[in-house]
N, CA and C atoms as a LAMMPS dump frame, in Angstrom:
ITEM: TIMESTEP
0
ITEM: NUMBER OF ATOMS
588
ITEM: BOX BOUNDS ff ff ff
-5.0000000000000000e+02 5.0000000000000000e+02
-5.0000000000000000e+02 5.0000000000000000e+02
-5.0000000000000000e+02 5.0000000000000000e+02
ITEM: ATOMS id mol type element x y z
1 1 1 N -147.465 317.386 -464.733
2 1 2 C -148.754 316.733 -464.466
3 1 3 C -149.266 317.147 -463.145
4 2 1 N -148.358 317.249 -462.12
5 2 2 C -148.863 317.679 -460.737
6 2 3 C -149.339 319.158 -460.856
7 3 1 N -148.729 319.973 -461.704
8 3 2 C -149.16 321.345 -461.819
9 3 3 C -150.529 321.546 -462.419
10 4 1 N -150.867 320.649 -463.43
11 4 2 C -152.15 320.607 -464.047
12 4 3 C -153.204 320.147 -463.034
13 5 1 N -152.953 319.198 -462.196
14 5 2 C -153.933 318.71 -461.23
15 5 3 C -154.081 319.797 -460.192
16 6 1 N -152.991 320.423 -459.77
17 6 2 C -153.111 321.537 -458.743
18 6 3 C -153.945 322.667 -459.25
19 7 1 N -153.674 323.113 -460.527
20 7 2 C -154.428 324.18 -461.09
21 7 3 C -155.899 323.846 -461.246
22 8 1 N -156.149 322.671 -461.707
23 8 2 C -157.581 322.147 -461.868
24 8 3 C -158.344 322.16 -460.549
25 9 1 N -157.587 321.672 -459.498
26 9 2 C -158.219 321.599 -458.171
27 9 3 C -158.512 323.1 -457.628
28 10 1 N -157.51 324.008 -457.87
29 10 2 C -157.686 325.327 -457.46
30 10 3 C -158.855 326.073 -458.22
31 11 1 N -158.925 325.763 -459.446
32 11 2 C -160.037 326.352 -460.314
33 11 3 C -161.465 325.841 -459.854
34 12 1 N -161.515 324.565 -459.587
35 12 2 C -162.793 323.98 -459.092
36 12 3 C -163.143 324.504 -457.755
37 13 1 N -162.18 324.621 -456.827
38 13 2 C -162.427 325.172 -455.56
39 13 3 C -162.853 326.606 -455.622
40 14 1 N -162.196 327.385 -456.405
41 14 2 C -162.604 328.815 -456.578
42 14 3 C -163.972 328.947 -457.099
43 15 1 N -164.417 328.05 -458.081
44 15 2 C -165.723 328.217 -458.591
45 15 3 C -166.742 327.845 -457.572
46 16 1 N -166.418 326.809 -456.684
47 16 2 C -167.287 326.344 -455.692
48 16 3 C -167.595 327.462 -454.745
49 17 1 N -166.505 328.204 -454.286
50 17 2 C -166.703 329.296 -453.402
51 17 3 C -167.496 330.501 -453.955
52 18 1 N -167.245 330.76 -455.246
53 18 2 C -167.993 331.842 -455.883
54 18 3 C -169.5 331.443 -456.098
55 19 1 N -169.735 330.181 -456.447
56 19 2 C -171.188 329.777 -456.714
57 19 3 C -171.923 329.761 -455.266
58 20 1 N -171.209 329.525 -454.237
59 20 2 C -171.931 329.42 -452.97
60 20 3 C -172.058 330.779 -452.186
61 21 1 N -171.563 331.911 -452.816
62 21 2 C -171.629 333.146 -452.095
63 21 3 C -173.044 333.661 -452.056
64 22 1 N -173.309 334.537 -451.195
65 22 2 C -174.608 335.163 -451.102
66 22 3 C -174.707 336.359 -452.024
67 23 1 N -175.423 336.193 -453.068
68 23 2 C -175.522 337.266 -454.145
69 23 3 C -176.604 338.162 -453.949
70 24 1 N -177.228 338.131 -452.745
71 24 2 C -178.386 339.058 -452.501
72 24 3 C -177.837 340.436 -452.26
73 25 1 N -178.011 341.322 -453.247
74 25 2 C -177.531 342.642 -453.137
75 25 3 C -178.398 343.611 -452.44
76 26 1 N -179.58 343.109 -452.046
77 26 2 C -180.667 343.94 -451.4
78 26 3 C -180.281 343.858 -449.879
79 27 1 N -179.861 344.931 -449.247
80 27 2 C -179.551 344.851 -447.767
81 27 3 C -180.857 344.806 -447.08
82 28 1 N -180.818 344.134 -445.887
83 28 2 C -182.082 344.034 -445.103
84 28 3 C -182.303 345.516 -444.503
85 29 1 N -183.534 345.876 -444.621
86 29 2 C -183.934 347.187 -444.094
87 29 3 C -183.804 347.246 -442.619
88 30 1 N -183.135 348.332 -442.155
89 30 2 C -182.989 348.518 -440.754
90 30 3 C -183.984 349.617 -440.292
91 31 1 N -184.789 349.35 -439.308
92 31 2 C -185.682 350.233 -438.772
93 31 3 C -185.015 350.991 -437.572
94 32 1 N -184.515 352.175 -437.807
95 32 2 C -183.875 352.964 -436.786
96 32 3 C -184.808 353.33 -435.657
97 33 1 N -184.337 353.353 -434.431
98 33 2 C -185.2 353.895 -433.378
99 33 3 C -185.523 355.278 -433.55
100 34 1 N -186.607 355.697 -432.925
101 34 2 C -187.117 357.058 -433.031
102 34 3 C -186.154 358.024 -432.233
103 35 1 N -185.92 359.195 -432.714
104 35 2 C -185.286 360.26 -431.895
105 35 3 C -186.434 361.056 -431.338
106 36 1 N -186.52 361.098 -429.998
107 36 2 C -187.538 361.823 -429.315
108 36 3 C -186.923 362.915 -428.388
109 37 1 N -187.276 364.087 -428.569
110 37 2 C -186.713 365.197 -427.774
111 37 3 C -187.815 365.763 -426.889
112 38 1 N -189.087 365.622 -427.326
113 38 2 C -190.172 366.395 -426.554
114 38 3 C -191.392 365.391 -426.373
115 39 1 N -191.882 365.474 -425.122
116 39 2 C -193.151 364.73 -424.884
117 39 3 C -194.106 365.771 -424.312
118 40 1 N -195.328 365.74 -424.874
119 40 2 C -196.375 366.66 -424.399
120 40 3 C -197.575 365.79 -424.114
121 41 1 N -198.018 365.879 -422.811
122 41 2 C -199.291 365.083 -422.395
123 41 3 C -200.313 366.175 -422.169
124 42 1 N -201.394 366.074 -422.907
125 42 2 C -202.483 366.982 -422.73
126 42 3 C -203.65 366.346 -422.077
127 43 1 N -204.171 366.978 -420.979
128 43 2 C -205.286 366.354 -420.157
129 43 3 C -206.431 367.363 -420.297
130 44 1 N -207.501 366.921 -420.988
131 44 2 C -208.685 367.785 -421.18
132 44 3 C -209.893 367.245 -420.349
133 45 1 N -210.296 368.066 -419.341
134 45 2 C -211.361 367.622 -418.471
135 45 3 C -212.702 367.711 -419.13
136 46 1 N -213.661 366.965 -418.544
137 46 2 C -215.058 367.125 -419.027
138 46 3 C -215.529 368.515 -418.931
139 47 1 N -215.087 369.13 -417.831
140 47 2 C -215.404 370.595 -417.686
141 47 3 C -214.207 371.196 -416.823
142 48 1 N -213.806 372.384 -417.061
143 48 2 C -212.695 372.946 -416.339
144 48 3 C -211.49 373.305 -417.203
145 49 1 N -210.337 373.369 -416.478
146 49 2 C -209.099 373.825 -417.235
147 49 3 C -208.262 372.608 -417.673
148 50 1 N -207.786 372.72 -418.939
149 50 2 C -206.863 371.744 -419.526
150 50 3 C -205.535 371.864 -418.837
151 51 1 N -204.954 370.665 -418.565
152 51 2 C -203.607 370.605 -417.949
153 51 3 C -202.677 370.042 -418.918
154 52 1 N -201.46 370.65 -419.142
155 52 2 C -200.44 370.188 -420.05
156 52 3 C -199.192 369.831 -419.275
157 53 1 N -198.648 368.671 -419.581
158 53 2 C -197.439 368.155 -418.966
159 53 3 C -196.442 368.121 -420.176
160 54 1 N -195.298 368.69 -419.947
161 54 2 C -194.284 368.62 -421.014
162 54 3 C -192.889 368.391 -420.504
163 55 1 N -192.168 367.71 -421.39
164 55 2 C -190.687 367.482 -421.153
165 55 3 C -189.976 367.706 -422.449
166 56 1 N -188.976 368.503 -422.359
167 56 2 C -188.195 368.845 -423.583
168 56 3 C -186.69 368.615 -423.302
169 57 1 N -186.07 367.734 -424.062
170 57 2 C -184.627 367.39 -423.833
171 57 3 C -183.882 367.438 -425.15
172 58 1 N -183.587 368.696 -425.577
173 58 2 C -182.992 368.86 -426.951
174 58 3 C -181.565 368.215 -427.121
175 59 1 N -180.878 367.938 -426.058
176 59 2 C -179.594 367.33 -426.165
177 59 3 C -179.598 365.869 -425.914
178 60 1 N -180.741 365.283 -425.826
179 60 2 C -180.877 363.843 -425.673
180 60 3 C -180.107 363.336 -424.432
181 61 1 N -179.168 362.432 -424.66
182 61 2 C -178.397 361.942 -423.524
183 61 3 C -177.262 362.818 -423.147
184 62 1 N -177.295 364.121 -423.595
185 62 2 C -176.226 365.037 -423.191
186 62 3 C -176.258 365.408 -421.784
187 63 1 N -175.457 366.438 -421.415
188 63 2 C -175.31 366.765 -419.928
189 63 3 C -176.537 367.533 -419.407
190 64 1 N -177.378 368.092 -420.256
191 64 2 C -178.467 368.945 -419.815
192 64 3 C -179.712 368.058 -419.458
193 65 1 N -180.276 368.397 -418.236
194 65 2 C -181.498 367.629 -417.846
195 65 3 C -182.678 368.148 -418.723
196 66 1 N -183.661 367.335 -418.887
197 66 2 C -184.937 367.822 -419.649
198 66 3 C -185.542 368.894 -418.852
199 67 1 N -186.14 369.831 -419.603
200 67 2 C -187.003 370.881 -418.982
201 67 3 C -188.378 370.321 -418.88
202 68 1 N -188.82 370.36 -417.662
203 68 2 C -190.195 369.657 -417.342
204 68 3 C -191.139 370.796 -416.919
205 69 1 N -192.347 370.758 -417.39
206 69 2 C -193.353 371.826 -417.049
207 69 3 C -194.685 371.097 -416.847
208 70 1 N -195.38 371.409 -415.786
209 70 2 C -196.823 371.028 -415.493
210 70 3 C -197.598 372.362 -415.383
211 71 1 N -198.589 372.474 -416.259
212 71 2 C -199.216 373.81 -416.339
213 71 3 C -200.144 374.141 -415.154
214 72 1 N -200.555 373.096 -414.425
215 72 2 C -201.478 373.325 -413.273
216 72 3 C -201.874 372.088 -412.55
217 73 1 N -202.739 372.246 -411.553
218 73 2 C -203.221 371.171 -410.819
219 73 3 C -204.399 370.478 -411.479
220 74 1 N -204.568 369.281 -411.161
221 74 2 C -205.715 368.472 -411.616
222 74 3 C -206.955 368.704 -410.61
223 75 1 N -208.126 368.657 -411.169
224 75 2 C -209.313 368.799 -410.279
225 75 3 C -209.751 367.462 -409.645
226 76 1 N -210.188 367.479 -408.403
227 76 2 C -210.796 366.323 -407.752
228 76 3 C -211.978 365.725 -408.501
229 77 1 N -212.13 364.383 -408.49
230 77 2 C -213.328 363.702 -409.019
231 77 3 C -213.602 364.21 -410.448
232 78 1 N -212.605 364.118 -411.264
233 78 2 C -212.705 364.613 -412.617
234 78 3 C -212.109 363.571 -413.621
235 79 1 N -212.809 363.489 -414.799
236 79 2 C -212.265 362.511 -415.852
237 79 3 C -211.584 363.45 -416.895
238 80 1 N -210.363 363.054 -417.297
239 80 2 C -209.569 363.823 -418.278
240 80 3 C -209.371 362.866 -419.417
241 81 1 N -209.635 363.476 -420.677
242 81 2 C -209.176 362.718 -421.911
243 81 3 C -207.754 363.124 -422.127
244 82 1 N -206.9 362.12 -422.176
245 82 2 C -205.452 362.37 -422.391
246 82 3 C -204.951 362.049 -423.797
247 83 1 N -203.941 362.811 -424.215
248 83 2 C -203.231 362.468 -425.455
249 83 3 C -201.737 362.703 -425.196
250 84 1 N -200.898 361.842 -425.88
251 84 2 C -199.471 361.953 -425.747
252 84 3 C -198.996 362.365 -427.234
253 85 1 N -198.202 363.411 -427.268
254 85 2 C -197.558 363.714 -428.554
255 85 3 C -196.006 363.811 -428.306
256 86 1 N -195.384 363.084 -429.222
257 86 2 C -193.893 363.023 -429.155
258 86 3 C -193.336 363.728 -430.407
259 87 1 N -192.273 364.557 -430.217
260 87 2 C -191.715 365.189 -431.304
261 87 3 C -190.158 364.966 -431.297
262 88 1 N -189.576 365.103 -432.506
263 88 2 C -188.124 365.154 -432.63
264 88 3 C -187.862 366.633 -433.125
265 89 1 N -187.39 367.463 -432.158
266 89 2 C -187.191 368.841 -432.493
267 89 3 C -185.687 369.084 -432.851
268 90 1 N -184.896 368.012 -433.186
269 90 2 C -183.589 368.205 -433.664
270 90 3 C -183.746 368.475 -435.187
271 91 1 N -184.92 368.213 -435.827
272 91 2 C -185.163 368.433 -437.155
273 91 3 C -185.967 369.771 -437.375
274 92 1 N -185.911 370.369 -438.529
275 92 2 C -186.647 371.554 -438.88
276 92 3 C -187.385 371.311 -440.135
277 93 1 N -188.716 371.341 -440.191
278 93 2 C -189.576 371.477 -438.976
279 93 3 C -189.57 370.299 -438.088
280 94 1 N -190.014 370.349 -436.911
281 94 2 C -189.987 369.267 -435.971
282 94 3 C -190.766 368.118 -436.509
283 95 1 N -190.233 366.915 -436.366
284 95 2 C -190.916 365.677 -436.792
285 95 3 C -191.888 365.165 -435.74
286 96 1 N -193.067 364.901 -436.224
287 96 2 C -194.099 364.324 -435.272
288 96 3 C -193.861 362.736 -435.225
289 97 1 N -193.256 362.36 -434.089
290 97 2 C -192.985 360.959 -433.972
291 97 3 C -194.215 360.085 -433.862
292 98 1 N -195.308 360.653 -433.421
293 98 2 C -196.586 359.874 -433.336
294 98 3 C -196.961 359.211 -434.58
295 99 1 N -196.596 359.831 -435.768
296 99 2 C -196.964 359.197 -437.082
297 99 3 C -196.301 357.857 -437.2
298 100 1 N -194.997 357.755 -436.763
299 100 2 C -194.312 356.507 -436.809
300 100 3 C -194.856 355.538 -435.836
301 101 1 N -195.165 355.969 -434.603
302 101 2 C -195.807 355.06 -433.591
303 101 3 C -197.086 354.462 -434.15
304 102 1 N -197.969 355.337 -434.718
305 102 2 C -199.189 354.949 -435.293
306 102 3 C -198.992 353.834 -436.307
307 103 1 N -198.083 354.161 -437.282
308 103 2 C -197.836 353.189 -438.321
309 103 3 C -197.153 351.909 -437.981
310 104 1 N -196.595 351.873 -436.687
311 104 2 C -196.017 350.705 -436.139
312 104 3 C -196.696 350.39 -434.796
313 105 1 N -197.966 350.517 -434.725
314 105 2 C -198.661 350.459 -433.494
315 105 3 C -198.472 349.042 -432.813
316 106 1 N -198.298 347.963 -433.568
317 106 2 C -198.121 346.638 -433.052
318 106 3 C -196.788 346.492 -432.339
319 107 1 N -195.912 347.496 -432.603
320 107 2 C -194.541 347.493 -432.067
321 107 3 C -194.285 348.453 -430.896
322 108 1 N -195.433 349.232 -430.516
323 108 2 C -195.289 350.307 -429.529
324 108 3 C -196.385 350.176 -428.464
325 109 1 N -196.081 350.716 -427.317
326 109 2 C -197.127 350.858 -426.303
327 109 3 C -196.673 351.864 -425.234
328 110 1 N -197.586 352.773 -424.822
329 110 2 C -197.31 353.66 -423.773
330 110 3 C -197.784 352.982 -422.545
331 111 1 N -197.085 353.245 -421.361
332 111 2 C -197.452 352.724 -420.043
333 111 3 C -197.589 353.99 -419.095
334 112 1 N -198.598 353.896 -418.272
335 112 2 C -198.902 354.978 -417.321
336 112 3 C -198.756 354.466 -415.93
337 113 1 N -197.75 354.863 -415.219
338 113 2 C -197.475 354.401 -413.841
339 113 3 C -197.805 355.606 -412.884
340 114 1 N -198.824 355.342 -412.121
341 114 2 C -199.293 356.347 -411.151
342 114 3 C -198.666 356.05 -409.804
343 115 1 N -197.987 357.012 -409.142
344 115 2 C -197.456 356.874 -407.825
345 115 3 C -198.559 356.49 -406.868
346 116 1 N -198.224 355.695 -405.83
347 116 2 C -199.22 355.159 -404.923
348 116 3 C -199.96 356.236 -404.148
349 117 1 N -199.295 357.457 -404.002
350 117 2 C -200.022 358.518 -403.235
351 117 3 C -200.929 359.382 -404.063
352 118 1 N -200.944 359.133 -405.407
353 118 2 C -201.772 359.938 -406.317
354 118 3 C -203.135 359.229 -406.452
355 119 1 N -204.187 359.973 -406.082
356 119 2 C -205.541 359.334 -406.127
357 119 3 C -206.109 359.433 -407.577
358 120 1 N -205.594 358.575 -408.446
359 120 2 C -206.027 358.627 -409.776
360 120 3 C -205.889 357.252 -410.48
361 121 1 N -206.481 357.08 -411.579
362 121 2 C -206.263 355.786 -412.4
363 121 3 C -206.245 356.171 -413.849
364 122 1 N -205.602 355.344 -414.636
365 122 2 C -205.501 355.613 -416.059
366 122 3 C -205.914 354.358 -416.838
367 123 1 N -206.654 354.54 -417.926
368 123 2 C -207.06 353.497 -418.902
369 123 3 C -206.813 353.882 -420.266
370 124 1 N -206.525 352.813 -421.137
371 124 2 C -206.246 353.092 -422.539
372 124 3 C -207.604 353.432 -423.253
373 125 1 N -207.454 354.389 -424.281
374 125 2 C -208.603 354.775 -425.053
375 125 3 C -208.333 354.486 -426.552
376 126 1 N -207.22 353.823 -426.862
377 126 2 C -207.002 353.429 -428.29
378 126 3 C -206.384 352.059 -428.299
379 127 1 N -206.453 351.425 -429.482
380 127 2 C -205.871 350.102 -429.729
381 127 3 C -205.217 350.12 -431.125
382 128 1 N -204.525 349.067 -431.341
383 128 2 C -203.784 348.913 -432.623
384 128 3 C -204.689 349.016 -433.81
385 129 1 N -205.875 348.491 -433.75
386 129 2 C -206.809 348.497 -434.928
387 129 3 C -207.323 349.928 -435.185
388 130 1 N -207.012 350.895 -434.371
389 130 2 C -207.37 352.332 -434.685
390 130 3 C -206.412 352.922 -435.688
391 131 1 N -205.31 352.206 -435.995
392 131 2 C -204.23 352.86 -436.791
393 131 3 C -203.918 351.937 -438.03
394 132 1 N -203.361 352.62 -439.061
395 132 2 C -203.009 352.006 -440.326
396 132 3 C -201.494 351.583 -440.316
397 133 1 N -201.226 350.357 -440.673
398 133 2 C -199.815 349.904 -440.697
399 133 3 C -199.034 350.517 -441.902
400 134 1 N -197.817 351.003 -441.499
401 134 2 C -196.917 351.551 -442.571
402 134 3 C -196.593 350.478 -443.544
403 135 1 N -196.462 349.216 -443.056
404 135 2 C -195.944 348.091 -443.906
405 135 3 C -197.032 347.582 -444.817
406 136 1 N -198.322 347.495 -444.471
407 136 2 C -199.321 346.903 -445.327
408 136 3 C -200.233 347.97 -445.917
409 137 1 N -200.35 349.157 -445.303
410 137 2 C -201.274 350.176 -445.739
411 137 3 C -202.659 349.974 -445.341
412 138 1 N -202.885 348.961 -444.473
413 138 2 C -204.203 348.601 -443.96
414 138 3 C -204.221 348.714 -442.46
415 139 1 N -205.505 348.817 -441.931
416 139 2 C -205.618 348.917 -440.503
417 139 3 C -205.082 347.618 -439.865
418 140 1 N -204.446 347.81 -438.65
419 140 2 C -204.1 346.625 -437.864
420 140 3 C -205.366 345.867 -437.49
421 141 1 N -205.239 344.59 -437.375
422 141 2 C -206.45 343.741 -436.998
423 141 3 C -206.345 343.365 -435.499
424 142 1 N -205.373 343.737 -434.803
425 142 2 C -205.239 343.344 -433.391
426 142 3 C -205.723 344.451 -432.527
427 143 1 N -206.136 344.139 -431.336
428 143 2 C -206.791 345.096 -430.461
429 143 3 C -206.037 345.377 -429.199
430 144 1 N -204.689 345.168 -429.242
431 144 2 C -203.891 345.485 -428.068
432 144 3 C -203.792 346.991 -427.841
433 145 1 N -203.791 347.528 -426.609
434 145 2 C -203.677 348.96 -426.421
435 145 3 C -202.372 349.59 -426.936
436 146 1 N -202.513 350.888 -427.323
437 146 2 C -201.331 351.612 -427.709
438 146 3 C -201.043 352.806 -426.71
439 147 1 N -201.97 353.607 -426.4
440 147 2 C -201.861 354.575 -425.347
441 147 3 C -201.531 355.963 -425.829
442 148 1 N -201.571 356.261 -427.148
443 148 2 C -201.548 357.629 -427.574
444 148 3 C -202.743 358.396 -427.008
445 149 1 N -203.851 357.746 -426.924
446 149 2 C -205.056 358.32 -426.222
447 149 3 C -205.333 357.471 -425.005
448 150 1 N -205.742 358.241 -423.839
449 150 2 C -206.013 357.531 -422.672
450 150 3 C -206.955 358.354 -421.803
451 151 1 N -207.456 357.784 -420.736
452 151 2 C -208.353 358.473 -419.81
453 151 3 C -207.661 358.482 -418.451
454 152 1 N -207.588 359.682 -417.78
455 152 2 C -207.083 359.749 -416.409
456 152 3 C -208.234 360.211 -415.552
457 153 1 N -208.553 359.399 -414.562
458 153 2 C -209.667 359.766 -413.675
459 153 3 C -209.133 360.07 -412.277
460 154 1 N -209.506 361.213 -411.705
461 154 2 C -208.99 361.624 -410.358
462 154 3 C -210.104 361.315 -409.374
463 155 1 N -209.721 361.224 -408.068
464 155 2 C -210.655 361.129 -406.959
465 155 3 C -210.351 362.135 -405.987
466 156 1 N -209.94 361.854 -404.796
467 156 2 C -209.664 362.892 -403.734
468 156 3 C -208.417 363.581 -403.915
469 157 1 N -208.311 364.709 -403.201
470 157 2 C -207.063 365.619 -403.242
471 157 3 C -205.893 364.783 -402.824
472 158 1 N -204.768 365 -403.542
473 158 2 C -203.517 364.273 -403.22
474 158 3 C -202.385 364.825 -404.098
475 159 1 N -201.208 364.318 -403.792
476 159 2 C -200.05 364.749 -404.659
477 159 3 C -199.323 363.403 -404.944
478 160 1 N -198.648 363.356 -406.036
479 160 2 C -197.946 362.155 -406.385
480 160 3 C -197.38 362.31 -407.868
481 161 1 N -196.989 361.137 -408.443
482 161 2 C -196.344 361.217 -409.753
483 161 3 C -197.179 360.398 -410.782
484 162 1 N -196.904 360.781 -412.027
485 162 2 C -197.362 360.077 -413.234
486 162 3 C -196.167 359.936 -414.094
487 163 1 N -195.767 358.631 -414.323
488 163 2 C -194.676 358.312 -415.224
489 163 3 C -195.265 357.829 -416.441
490 164 1 N -194.87 358.468 -417.627
491 164 2 C -195.313 358.007 -418.955
492 164 3 C -194.078 357.42 -419.657
493 165 1 N -194.203 356.197 -420.083
494 165 2 C -193.178 355.464 -420.719
495 165 3 C -193.58 354.868 -422.103
496 166 1 N -192.825 355.022 -423.115
497 166 2 C -193.105 354.48 -424.431
498 166 3 C -192.139 353.22 -424.54
499 167 1 N -192.67 352.1 -424.767
500 167 2 C -191.902 350.859 -425.042
501 167 3 C -191.908 350.476 -426.44
502 168 1 N -190.757 350.132 -426.966
503 168 2 C -190.68 349.552 -428.373
504 168 3 C -190.589 348.089 -428.328
505 169 1 N -191.363 347.417 -429.079
506 169 2 C -191.531 345.966 -429.183
507 169 3 C -191.769 345.314 -427.837
508 170 1 N -192.812 345.862 -427.097
509 170 2 C -193.136 345.165 -425.837
510 170 3 C -193.769 343.861 -426.152
511 171 1 N -193.896 343.008 -425.126
512 171 2 C -194.686 341.851 -425.149
513 171 3 C -196.205 342.216 -425.264
514 172 1 N -196.889 341.654 -426.266
515 172 2 C -198.351 341.941 -426.321
516 172 3 C -199.069 340.698 -426.477
517 173 1 N -200.136 340.42 -425.831
518 173 2 C -200.745 341.307 -424.843
519 173 3 C -199.841 341.268 -423.538
520 174 1 N -200.062 342.269 -422.668
521 174 2 C -199.38 342.302 -421.362
522 174 3 C -200.355 342.804 -420.346
523 175 1 N -199.953 342.95 -419.111
524 175 2 C -200.91 343.39 -418.009
525 175 3 C -201.004 344.823 -417.868
526 176 1 N -200.357 345.643 -418.711
527 176 2 C -200.396 347.093 -418.657
528 176 3 C -199.373 347.717 -417.756
529 177 1 N -198.442 346.89 -417.212
530 177 2 C -197.43 347.388 -416.295
531 177 3 C -196.07 347.177 -416.998
532 178 1 N -195.102 348.12 -416.594
533 178 2 C -193.812 347.981 -417.119
534 178 3 C -193.069 346.693 -416.709
535 179 1 N -193.482 346.156 -415.637
536 179 2 C -192.883 344.855 -415.082
537 179 3 C -193.181 343.758 -416.084
538 180 1 N -194.325 343.797 -416.702
539 180 2 C -194.701 342.7 -417.68
540 180 3 C -194.522 343.157 -419.101
541 181 1 N -193.98 344.322 -419.38
542 181 2 C -193.926 344.85 -420.672
543 181 3 C -192.874 344.264 -421.644
544 182 1 N -191.658 344.126 -421.064
545 182 2 C -190.616 343.649 -421.981
546 182 3 C -190.245 344.816 -423
547 183 1 N -189.538 344.496 -424.044
548 183 2 C -189.191 345.58 -424.958
549 183 3 C -188.145 346.522 -424.517
550 184 1 N -187.998 347.518 -425.24
551 184 2 C -186.994 348.61 -424.972
552 184 3 C -187.71 349.963 -424.72
553 185 1 N -187.168 350.733 -423.817
554 185 2 C -187.745 352.103 -423.507
555 185 3 C -187.298 353.063 -424.571
556 186 1 N -188.235 353.657 -425.246
557 186 2 C -187.941 354.739 -426.233
558 186 3 C -187.778 356.106 -425.477
559 187 1 N -188.731 356.327 -424.58
560 187 2 C -188.738 357.552 -423.714
561 187 3 C -189.491 357.252 -422.467
562 188 1 N -189.09 357.823 -421.346
563 188 2 C -189.921 357.829 -420.141
564 188 3 C -189.717 359.23 -419.434
565 189 1 N -190.803 359.661 -418.843
566 189 2 C -190.723 360.902 -418.083
567 189 3 C -191.69 360.796 -416.951
568 190 1 N -191.225 361.279 -415.741
569 190 2 C -192.078 361.357 -414.615
570 190 3 C -192.519 362.738 -414.257
571 191 1 N -193.85 363.029 -414.077
572 191 2 C -194.355 364.315 -413.747
573 191 3 C -194.887 364.394 -412.323
574 192 1 N -194.569 365.431 -411.565
575 192 2 C -195.216 365.654 -410.26
576 192 3 C -196.536 366.276 -410.37
577 193 1 N -197.582 365.686 -409.877
578 193 2 C -198.9 366.183 -410.057
579 193 3 C -199.555 366.461 -408.673
580 194 1 N -200.516 367.376 -408.716
581 194 2 C -201.351 367.68 -407.495
582 194 3 C -202.76 367.684 -407.92
583 195 1 N -203.575 366.959 -407.13
584 195 2 C -204.988 366.911 -407.326
585 195 3 C -205.682 367.785 -406.17
586 196 1 N -206.417 368.755 -406.545
587 196 2 C -207.016 369.628 -405.468
588 196 3 C -208.427 370.046 -405.842
């Protein structure tokens, strides 16, 4: 009699555990972070010579430092239309990471930090609603800045730095500074610039 009660209790307990298990066979989709090896910032003036800033780091966090290039000096009292292009050159052909940033515009923002000695300012020229969501296939309805497109305006001759940083899942809206941004840094690069 004790054996029958024990087996019955074991059978009921086993069925209870089986019926309470999570049968959801669909794993939650994981959105992997972007692999970014190359940053190219193109500054096109209203008149004059285009300046290109580039950083290439094909070994990522490996022992080799990124190769940084600045094609020339910026002109005084000039407005530049800027664009940022990010690539993953570990793939062939190289993957344009901008496509992912545009499709997830609400989860990304570039920040432009100008060194105090550089006589220049930067403003955003694009917003989330300029892009189509990968998730919904429709344009974003929010107007927070993204920063793939921006304006850089110079004044007097000077030297200093421009740091370009892409944050993933920043606080939005924010005050446009890294201190208020939150999120995680996908890539950051500082360029030494001269205005003459």
